[in-house]
N, C-alpha and C positions, 0 to 999 in steps of 0.2 A: 726449554723448560715447559712453556705453555704453547699449545698449538691451536686451541679452539676456545675462544672466549664467548660466553653468553652474557648479554647485557639486557636485563629486563627493563622495558621502557613503559612509561605512562604516555599515552598519546597527547596529553596536554603539555608534556615536557617541562615539568617543574624544575626549579634550580638544582635540586638533588640529582635528578636524572641527567641534566646537562653536565654537571660536574663529573658524575660517574662516566658519562660518554667521553669526556676529555681524558680521563684516566685510562679508559679502555683503548682509546686511540693511541695514546702514548705507549701503553704496554704492548699492544698489537704491533706497533712499529718496531719496538725494541726486540720483541720475541719473534717477529715474523709470523704472527698468528692471524687466523681468520676470526671474524666476529659475526655472531648471529644475534640480531635484535629479536627479543621475544616480547610480544604485546598480548596481554590477556584482555579481551574486550567482551562486552555484552550490553544489553539494553539497560539503561538506568532510568529510574523515574525522575522526571524533571530535567532530563538532559536536553541540551540544545538539539535542534533539528538538523544537525550535520548529517549528510548522506554518507553511506559506506564508501562511495567513490572519493569524497572529499577527505575522509579519514585516511584512505589508502594513499591518496596523493601526498598528504602531509608526511606519512610514514616513509614513502618512497623518497621524498626530498631529503628527509633526515638520514636515510640510509646512504644516499649518494654523498651527502655532506660528510658523513663519518668515514666513508670510503676514501674521499679526497684527503681528509685530515690524517688518516692513519696509513694510507698507501696500501691498505689491506683489502682482501676480499670480504665484503660485508653483505650478509643476506638477512632476510626478514622472515620471521615466523609469527603468524597471527593465530592465537588460540581463542575460539569463541567459547564463552562460558555462560551458562544460564544464570548463575549467581556469582558474580565476580568476587564480591566481598568474602564469600564463604569458600570459594574454590581457588583463589589466586595463588595461595602458598603451595598447595599440592600441585597445581598446574605448572608452576614455574619449576618446582623440584623435578617433576616428571619430564618436563621439556629438556632440562639440562642433561638428564640421563639419556633421553632419546636422541638428542643431537650429538652426543659424545663430547660435550664440553669438558675441559679439564680445569677451567677457571670461570667463576661467575663474578662479575663486577657489578655491584648493585649500590645505588644511592639510597640514603636514608636521612631522616630528620633527626634533630636532637631529641633525646629521650623525653617523653611526656609521662604524666602520671599513669596513663592507661598501659604504657609499655611495661610497667611492673606487674601487670595482670595478664596482658596479652602481648605476645611478641610482635614486633614490627615485621614486615615482610622480609626485610634483610636479616633480622634476628632469626626468623624461622628458617631461612635458607642456610644461615651459618650453622644452625643446630642440626638440620636434617639432610643437607646435601652431602653426597659422597665425595665431591670434588672440593677444591679450594674455593673459598668465598672471600672476596676482597670487598669490604664494606666501606663506602665513601661517604663521609659526612660533610 
């Protein structure tokens, strides 16, 4: 049914992302699907002084961990954005199309008041992506 799962990740791995990763691992195992982790990154004001190498190391460790948990082929795609807040939704939607994903598994938070005005990232994907989107709360 599903052959290629895209999992958007935040490099800080908040609980929502970890829960979505657990679901992606189980679905990939069940479907025999491969997983592509997609991270949209950019410079943020006030951000810690982590180097690009440290970030890449953390993402590589997470990729290896997910591959072990799922028994699937797991790859990583990093997208650099000049303005992450403004571009992340369109970057993720475009990445899903480009990699040929047939399922996006994305973590989200409980609805907040601002979500009634602006969609969450998961809400945007669910509305605009051409493939199935599994939103994990």
